[in-house]
C-alpha positions in Angstrom: 25.2 -1.1 65.3 25.1 -4.6 66.5 27.1 -6.9 69.0 28.1 -10.2 67.6 28.7 -13.3 70.1 32.2 -14.4 69.7 31.3 -18.3 69.3 33.6 -18.8 66.3 37.2 -18.8 65.5 36.5 -17.3 62.0 37.5 -13.8 61.3 33.7 -13.0 59.9 30.7 -12.7 61.8 28.7 -14.5 59.1 26.1 -16.6 60.8 27.0 -15.6 64.4 24.2 -14.7 66.3 23.7 -11.0 67.6 23.6 -10.4 71.2 22.5 -6.9 71.4 21.8 -3.9 69.1 21.7 0.0 69.4 19.9 2.5 66.9 21.9 5.9 66.7 19.0 7.6 67.4 20.8 11.1 67.5 20.4 10.8 63.6 16.5 11.1 63.9 17.0 14.2 66.5 19.0 15.9 63.9 16.9 15.2 61.1 13.9 16.4 63.2 15.6 19.8 63.6 16.1 20.0 59.9 12.5 18.8 59.1 10.6 21.2 61.4 13.0 24.3 60.0 11.6 23.5 56.8 7.9 22.8 57.7 8.0 26.2 59.5 9.3 28.0 56.1 6.5 26.5 54.4 3.7 27.9 56.3 2.3 31.3 57.5 0.1 30.0 60.4 1.8 31.6 63.6 0.8 28.9 65.9 2.4 26.2 63.4 5.5 28.3 63.6 5.6 27.9 67.4 5.0 24.5 67.5 7.7 23.4 65.0 9.9 26.3 66.6 9.5 24.2 70.2 9.8 20.6 68.6 13.1 21.8 66.9 14.3 23.3 70.0 13.7 19.9 71.9 15.2 17.8 69.4 18.3 20.0 69.1 18.8 19.2 72.9 18.0 15.7 72.7 20.4 15.1 69.6 23.4 16.2 71.8 22.6 13.9 74.9 22.0 11.0 72.6 25.3 11.5 70.7 27.1 11.4 73.8 25.2 8.6 75.1 26.0 6.6 71.8 29.8 7.6 71.9 29.8 5.7 75.4 27.7 2.6 74.3 30.3 2.2 71.3 33.3 2.6 73.3 32.3 0.3 75.9 32.1 -2.3 73.3 35.2 -1.2 71.3 37.4 -1.7 74.8 36.0 -4.9 75.8 38.8 -6.8 75.7 40.8 -4.0 77.7 39.6 -4.0 81.3 41.2 -0.8 82.6 40.1 1.2 79.7 36.5 -0.6 79.9 36.3 0.4 83.5 36.8 3.9 82.8 34.0 4.0 80.0 32.0 1.9 82.4 32.0 4.8 85.1 31.0 7.4 82.3 27.9 4.9 81.8 27.0 4.8 85.3 26.7 8.1 86.1 25.2 9.1 82.6 21.8 10.0 84.3 23.1 12.4 86.6 25.5 14.5 84.5 24.5 17.4 82.5 25.4 17.6 78.8 28.8 19.8 79.7 29.6 17.5 82.2 29.2 14.3 80.3 31.0 15.9 77.3 34.1 16.6 79.2 34.2 13.2 80.9 34.0 11.6 77.1 36.6 14.1 75.9 39.0 13.2 78.7 38.8 9.6 77.6 38.9 10.4 73.5 41.4 13.3 73.6 39.2 16.1 72.9 38.7 19.4 74.1 36.8 20.9 77.1 33.4 22.3 77.0 33.9 26.1 76.7 30.7 28.1 77.4 32.2 31.1 76.0 33.2 29.7 72.6 31.4 28.1 70.0 29.5 25.8 69.0 29.2 25.4 72.9 27.8 28.7 73.6 25.1 28.3 71.3 24.3 25.0 72.5 23.7 26.4 76.0 21.5 29.2 74.7 19.4 26.2 73.1 19.5 24.2 76.3 18.3 27.4 78.2 15.5 27.9 76.0 14.5 24.2 76.2 14.6 24.2 79.9 12.2 27.4 80.2 9.9 25.8 77.8 9.9 22.2 79.5 9.9 23.7 82.8 7.5 26.7 81.9 6.7 28.7 84.9 4.2 31.1 83.4 5.8 34.2 84.7 4.1 37.6 84.1 6.9 39.7 82.1 6.6 43.2 80.8 7.1 44.0 76.9 10.3 42.6 75.5 11.3 41.0 78.9 12.7 37.0 78.9 13.2 34.8 81.8 16.7 34.4 81.4 19.8 36.8 80.1 20.5 33.9 77.4 17.2 34.1 76.0 17.0 38.0 76.2 20.4 38.0 74.3 19.0 35.9 71.9 16.1 38.0 71.2 18.2 41.0 71.0 20.7 39.2 68.5 17.8 38.2 66.3 16.0 41.3 66.5 12.9 39.7 68.1 10.4 42.4 69.9 6.8 42.3 70.7 4.6 43.7 67.9 1.8 44.4 70.5 0.8 47.9 71.4 0.6 47.0 75.0 -2.5 49.1 75.2 -5.7 47.8 77.1 -5.9 44.0 75.9 -3.1 44.1 73.1 -0.1 42.6 74.6 2.2 39.6 74.3 4.8 37.4 76.2 8.4 36.3 75.1 7.0 32.9 74.4 4.8 34.2 71.4 7.3 36.9 70.6 10.3 34.5 70.1 8.8 31.2 69.1 6.5 32.7 66.4 9.5 34.1 64.5 11.0 31.9 61.7 14.4 33.4 62.5 14.8 31.6 65.6 14.1 28.1 64.1 16.4 28.9 61.5 19.2 29.8 64.1 18.6 26.8 66.0 18.6 24.4 63.2 21.7 26.0 61.5 23.4 26.1 64.9 23.0 22.5 66.0 23.9 21.2 62.3 27.4 23.2 62.8 27.9 21.5 65.9 27.0 18.2 64.5 29.7 19.0 61.7 32.3 19.9 64.1 31.7 17.2 66.8 34.3 14.6 65.4 37.0 17.0 65.4 36.3 18.7 68.9 35.5 15.4 70.3 38.6 13.4 69.2 40.8 16.2 68.6 41.4 15.7 65.0 39.3 16.5 61.5 
């Protein structure tokens, strides 16, 4: 979207210079999730599946943060002539780097009439699992864990839900970690892609309190 400079009394923006522009990059993040899921389905190479799954997870979390930031940016333009309302959105903008996705969601929802973030309900619950997985991968600690052990309860729950288990014998040199067990399963990338797509489909109703 682009913001026009108001230098004309005409009702159209034809011929007016553009002051600033913003690309809704959340669209690319969401498309990336779906694309990586499709690519994973097309290959039998375990390492490629892991790469696509990792990329899908990172894109999914980036999608939601970008979506909220775009919401704030658009609102600040829409309320440019309403000082009180603009100030409320400016306050959200000023703190956007400090807030987590749930915190930012609640700030935005408070101004749009949307529902609060609920970690115990969908689609919020699944997003928090994806976010937890993303954090474990981005801040990988290289922990030594036993067979079918995971670094967090959320990830352990996801592995149990999807039936992900080590295929290694755990005898002599034959063992595996939660990373390879989880990320090499196509069911995981399908789950991530489906959950973030459903969140996107429900976003407007959840954030604005209407369908």
